[in-house]
Kinemage of the C-alpha trace (Angstrom):
@kinemage 1
@onewidth
@group {chain A} dominant
@subgroup {mainchain}
@vectorlist {calphas} color= white
{ca unk a 1} P 112.587 105.151 75.269
{ca unk a 2} L 109.853 104.052 77.674
{ca unk a 3} L 109.123 100.279 77.590
{ca unk a 4} L 105.691 99.161 76.411
{ca unk a 5} L 103.882 96.415 78.343
{ca unk a 6} L 102.373 94.179 75.688
{ca unk a 7} L 101.296 91.078 77.607
{ca unk a 8} L 99.788 90.784 81.105
{ca unk a 9} L 102.882 88.818 82.124
{ca unk a 10} L 105.377 91.457 80.947
{ca unk a 11} L 107.163 92.575 84.125
{ca unk a 12} L 107.476 96.223 85.019
{ca unk a 13} L 111.012 97.572 84.494
{ca unk a 14} L 113.331 98.228 87.394
{ca unk a 15} L 112.411 101.610 88.888
{ca unk a 16} L 115.980 102.825 88.302
{ca unk a 17} L 115.014 103.108 84.627
{ca unk a 18} L 112.282 105.710 85.262
{ca unk a 19} L 112.844 109.022 83.498
{ca unk a 20} L 114.983 111.342 85.645
{ca unk a 21} L 114.426 114.873 86.881
{ca unk a 22} L 114.876 117.333 84.043
{ca unk a 23} L 113.270 115.046 81.466
{ca unk a 24} L 109.904 115.649 79.813
{ca unk a 25} L 108.135 113.264 82.224
{ca unk a 26} L 110.190 112.728 85.402
{ca unk a 27} L 109.324 109.426 87.048
{ca unk a 28} L 107.648 107.814 84.027
{ca unk a 29} L 108.632 104.135 83.976
{ca unk a 30} L 106.478 102.288 81.426
{ca unk a 31} L 103.309 102.443 79.348
{ca unk a 32} L 100.597 100.016 78.334
{ca unk a 33} L 99.056 96.990 79.965
{ca unk a 34} L 95.804 96.627 81.842
{ca unk a 35} L 94.765 97.576 85.349
{ca unk a 36} L 94.289 94.053 86.630
{ca unk a 37} L 94.547 93.387 90.356
{ca unk a 38} L 97.654 91.297 89.618
{ca unk a 39} L 99.332 94.171 87.778
{ca unk a 40} L 98.340 96.690 90.437
{ca unk a 41} L 99.660 94.468 93.215
{ca unk a 42} L 102.946 94.050 91.357
{ca unk a 43} L 103.199 97.781 90.771
{ca unk a 44} L 102.439 98.987 94.288
{ca unk a 45} L 104.692 96.322 95.794
{ca unk a 46} L 107.549 98.126 94.031
{ca unk a 47} L 106.301 101.664 94.665
{ca unk a 48} L 104.922 102.105 91.136
{ca unk a 49} L 101.486 103.587 90.456
{ca unk a 50} L 99.296 104.309 87.391
{ca unk a 51} L 98.516 107.906 86.455
{ca unk a 52} L 97.104 108.982 83.109
{ca unk a 53} L 94.188 110.753 81.470
{ca unk a 54} L 91.333 109.739 79.199
{ca unk a 55} L 92.594 108.778 75.738
{ca unk a 56} L 96.058 107.809 76.979
{ca unk a 57} L 97.415 104.309 77.559
{ca unk a 58} L 98.097 103.251 81.128
{ca unk a 59} L 101.197 105.112 82.296
{ca unk a 60} L 103.254 103.762 85.201
{ca unk a 61} L 105.259 106.074 87.461
{ca unk a 62} L 108.032 105.919 90.052
{ca unk a 63} L 109.003 109.510 90.921
{ca unk a 64} L 112.256 110.436 92.598
{ca unk a 65} L 112.057 112.021 95.120
{ca unk a 66} L 108.901 110.571 96.639
{ca unk a 67} L 106.505 112.510 98.864
{ca unk a 68} L 105.561 110.608 102.033
{ca unk a 69} L 104.118 111.255 105.454
{ca unk a 70} L 105.926 109.505 108.283
{ca unk a 71} L 102.990 109.147 110.642
{ca unk a 72} L 104.897 110.269 113.726
{ca unk a 73} L 105.692 113.542 111.908
{ca unk a 74} L 102.058 114.494 111.250
{ca unk a 75} L 101.412 118.168 111.962
{ca unk a 76} L 98.031 119.413 113.059
{ca unk a 77} L 96.975 123.062 113.123
{ca unk a 78} L 95.240 124.340 116.222
{ca unk a 79} L 92.135 125.175 114.216
{ca unk a 80} L 91.885 121.670 112.722
{ca unk a 81} L 92.503 120.121 116.151
{ca unk a 82} L 89.489 122.061 117.457
{ca unk a 83} L 87.412 121.054 114.416
{ca unk a 84} L 88.211 117.364 114.956
{ca unk a 85} L 87.400 117.629 118.658
{ca unk a 86} L 83.963 119.066 117.816
{ca unk a 87} L 83.450 116.436 115.104
{ca unk a 88} L 84.329 113.547 117.440
{ca unk a 89} L 81.988 114.851 120.147
{ca unk a 90} L 79.010 115.362 117.810
{ca unk a 91} L 76.746 112.297 117.696
{ca unk a 92} L 75.515 113.409 114.260
{ca unk a 93} L 79.030 112.991 112.835
{ca unk a 94} L 80.793 109.731 112.010
{ca unk a 95} L 84.089 108.542 110.651
{ca unk a 96} L 83.531 105.347 108.689
{ca unk a 97} L 85.844 103.014 106.800
{ca unk a 98} L 84.746 101.214 103.628
{ca unk a 99} L 81.015 101.887 103.926
{ca unk a 100} L 80.763 103.661 100.543
{ca unk a 101} L 83.955 102.978 98.623
{ca unk a 102} L 82.565 103.462 95.111
{ca unk a 103} L 80.945 106.745 96.122
{ca unk a 104} L 84.254 107.969 97.548
{ca unk a 105} L 86.390 107.131 94.516
{ca unk a 106} L 83.727 108.554 92.185
{ca unk a 107} L 83.613 111.768 94.222
{ca unk a 108} L 87.416 111.971 94.099
{ca unk a 109} L 87.274 111.620 90.320
{ca unk a 110} L 84.912 114.578 89.985
{ca unk a 111} L 86.549 116.826 92.591
{ca unk a 112} L 88.036 120.003 91.057
{ca unk a 113} L 91.846 120.292 91.302
{ca unk a 114} L 93.643 123.599 91.171
{ca unk a 115} L 95.643 123.840 87.959
{ca unk a 116} L 94.193 120.614 86.527
{ca unk a 117} L 91.704 120.129 83.719
{ca unk a 118} L 89.901 116.808 83.940
{ca unk a 119} L 90.851 113.846 86.108
{ca unk a 120} L 93.358 111.016 86.199
{ca unk a 121} L 90.784 108.789 87.940
{ca unk a 122} L 89.396 107.557 84.631
{ca unk a 123} L 86.444 105.097 84.456
{ca unk a 124} L 88.661 102.012 84.003
{ca unk a 125} L 90.638 103.056 87.068
{ca unk a 126} L 87.452 103.344 89.126
{ca unk a 127} L 86.436 99.823 88.106
{ca unk a 128} L 89.916 98.400 88.738
{ca unk a 129} L 90.185 99.873 92.238
{ca unk a 130} L 86.631 98.833 93.099
{ca unk a 131} L 87.580 95.267 92.137
{ca unk a 132} L 90.731 95.539 94.228
{ca unk a 133} L 88.651 96.946 97.107
{ca unk a 134} L 86.456 93.844 96.933
{ca unk a 135} L 89.599 91.794 97.587
{ca unk a 136} L 90.347 93.819 100.712
{ca unk a 137} L 93.412 95.778 99.610
{ca unk a 138} L 91.907 99.201 98.879
{ca unk a 139} L 90.065 101.206 101.534
{ca unk a 140} L 88.132 104.421 101.999
{ca unk a 141} L 88.090 106.714 105.018
{ca unk a 142} L 84.817 108.616 105.047
{ca unk a 143} L 83.535 111.721 106.831
{ca unk a 144} L 79.777 111.644 107.457
{ca unk a 145} L 77.510 114.360 108.886
{ca unk a 146} L 73.772 113.926 109.459
{ca unk a 147} L 73.850 110.763 107.361
{ca unk a 148} L 75.488 112.541 104.424
{ca unk a 149} L 78.887 111.670 102.943
{ca unk a 150} L 80.712 115.016 103.064
{ca unk a 151} L 84.338 114.044 102.470
{ca unk a 152} L 86.846 111.257 102.353
{ca unk a 153} L 89.855 109.609 100.801
{ca unk a 154} L 90.904 106.236 99.457
{ca unk a 155} L 94.141 104.334 99.222
{ca unk a 156} L 95.914 101.006 98.945
{ca unk a 157} L 97.089 98.863 101.843
{ca unk a 158} L 99.884 96.286 101.536
{ca unk a 159} L 101.139 94.797 104.788
{ca unk a 160} L 101.720 97.799 107.075
{ca unk a 161} L 102.095 100.236 104.195
{ca unk a 162} L 99.373 102.648 103.065
{ca unk a 163} L 99.388 104.453 99.714
{ca unk a 164} L 97.157 107.515 99.735
{ca unk a 165} L 95.505 108.043 96.357
{ca unk a 166} L 93.018 110.909 96.384
{ca unk a 167} L 90.585 112.825 98.586
{ca unk a 168} L 87.528 115.062 98.248
{ca unk a 169} L 85.514 117.432 100.424
{ca unk a 170} L 81.999 118.789 100.148
{ca unk a 171} L 82.277 120.704 103.412
{ca unk a 172} L 85.148 122.685 104.890
{ca unk a 173} L 87.851 120.430 106.392
{ca unk a 174} L 85.927 117.211 105.644
{ca unk a 175} L 88.847 115.657 103.740
{ca unk a 176} L 91.330 116.855 106.380
{ca unk a 177} L 89.286 115.104 109.069
{ca unk a 178} L 89.418 111.886 107.030
{ca unk a 179} L 93.177 112.267 106.593
{ca unk a 180} L 93.679 112.834 110.321
{ca unk a 181} L 91.621 109.700 110.954
{ca unk a 182} L 93.870 107.769 108.577
{ca unk a 183} L 96.881 108.956 110.591
{ca unk a 184} L 95.238 107.858 113.858
{ca unk a 185} L 94.332 104.485 112.393
{ca unk a 186} L 97.845 104.086 110.980
{ca unk a 187} L 99.489 104.881 114.295
{ca unk a 188} L 97.232 102.407 116.090
{ca unk a 189} L 98.139 99.672 113.593
{ca unk a 190} L 101.882 100.422 113.384
{ca unk a 191} L 101.773 101.882 109.880
{ca unk a 192} L 104.806 104.145 109.941
{ca unk a 193} L 104.577 105.651 106.442
{ca unk a 194} L 101.805 106.876 104.151
{ca unk a 195} L 102.784 107.333 100.513
{ca unk a 196} L 101.642 110.691 99.116
{ca unk a 197} L 103.307 110.219 95.697
{ca unk a 198} L 104.119 113.801 94.709
{ca unk a 199} L 104.817 117.061 96.480
{ca unk a 200} L 102.029 119.520 97.243
{ca unk a 201} L 102.084 122.471 99.604
{ca unk a 202} L 98.954 121.125 101.317
{ca unk a 203} L 100.636 117.817 102.198
{ca unk a 204} L 103.834 119.558 103.245
{ca unk a 205} L 101.847 121.727 105.666
{ca unk a 206} L 100.727 118.540 107.431
{ca unk a 207} L 104.261 117.199 107.803
{ca unk a 208} L 104.774 115.254 104.589
{ca unk a 209} L 108.254 115.418 103.065
{ca unk a 210} L 110.266 114.019 100.203
{ca unk a 211} L 112.458 110.915 100.382
{ca unk a 212} L 114.925 109.653 97.829
{ca unk a 213} L 113.491 106.777 95.854
{ca unk a 214} L 116.051 104.358 97.299
{ca unk a 215} L 115.080 105.324 100.864
{ca unk a 216} L 111.377 105.098 100.057
{ca unk a 217} L 111.760 101.661 98.484
{ca unk a 218} L 113.804 100.345 101.417
{ca unk a 219} L 111.077 101.420 103.850
{ca unk a 220} L 108.392 100.026 101.530
{ca unk a 221} L 110.093 96.624 101.379
{ca unk a 222} L 110.129 96.388 105.173
{ca unk a 223} L 106.548 97.555 105.634
{ca unk a 224} L 104.821 95.600 102.864
{ca unk a 225} L 106.114 92.311 104.293
{ca unk a 226} L 104.470 92.862 107.680
{ca unk a 227} L 101.213 91.052 108.547
{ca unk a 228} L 98.225 92.790 106.930
{ca unk a 229} L 95.694 94.754 108.967
{ca unk a 230} L 92.614 92.657 109.666
{ca unk a 231} L 90.245 95.013 111.475
{ca unk a 232} L 89.233 97.930 109.234
{ca unk a 233} L 86.836 99.670 111.611
{ca unk a 234} L 87.141 103.102 113.184
{ca unk a 235} L 86.634 103.425 116.915
{ca unk a 236} L 86.214 106.842 118.528
{ca unk a 237} L 89.069 105.983 120.879
{ca unk a 238} L 91.454 106.135 117.914
{ca unk a 239} L 91.245 109.941 117.974
{ca unk a 240} L 93.529 109.876 121.016
{ca unk a 241} L 96.415 109.119 118.647
{ca unk a 242} L 96.324 112.783 117.605
{ca unk a 243} L 97.631 113.799 121.008
{ca unk a 244} L 101.253 113.420 119.939
{ca unk a 245} L 100.851 115.327 116.674
{ca unk a 246} L 103.113 118.327 116.352
{ca unk a 247} L 101.538 121.769 115.905
{ca unk a 248} L 101.604 122.988 112.328
{ca unk a 249} L 104.560 125.338 111.834
{ca unk a 250} L 102.370 128.298 110.979
{ca unk a 251} L 99.018 127.032 112.211
{ca unk a 252} L 96.482 129.229 113.937
């Protein structure tokens, strides 16, 4: 039986009580409660995140295993490396951080997902993360071309830990450019791990892999306690941090 969070002060259960692999909802930990910044901070501090659809209560998850990208394991295809080089050299193109957060999360909510009907970024989630963004703990990485927002991603930052949430693209590779920029920024600021939540072939192609929950939580505990990042700006010189990225296994 999954615990129900009745009051705002009800603590989340220990993640060891999440439903196991082979159950109807592997990783489901609890249901109910509101998406306050206090609840979200509590949840992410323990590696728990909300994920549900319209008409459902808030559902809280802690999957095992956990998909992550260790930033020194990022893989970059030759074609994307060339695309980023052209992007960085084009004065009409920009990589911005936090200049249009609401537009990014709204675009992520409406982006089509293969095999999915609807979105888990429901209106109350948009408002909750926008409020959290205003407090400086949620950030967007944005790809701009000719003054137009063409792609991006958003995620949560605690200490030196980044939790990737969702991305969108309106032009080819626009979200991949934003993700590569996140990796560069993370390397520059000693962020060793980006949480990707669940396995996808797309993330795996860029070097993400699964960790046991216990390993993930141990790394999270170390990273979240580090001093927070203060400067959330993107300098063109940060692209140099791609130099040590491994070629994609089957890249072109």
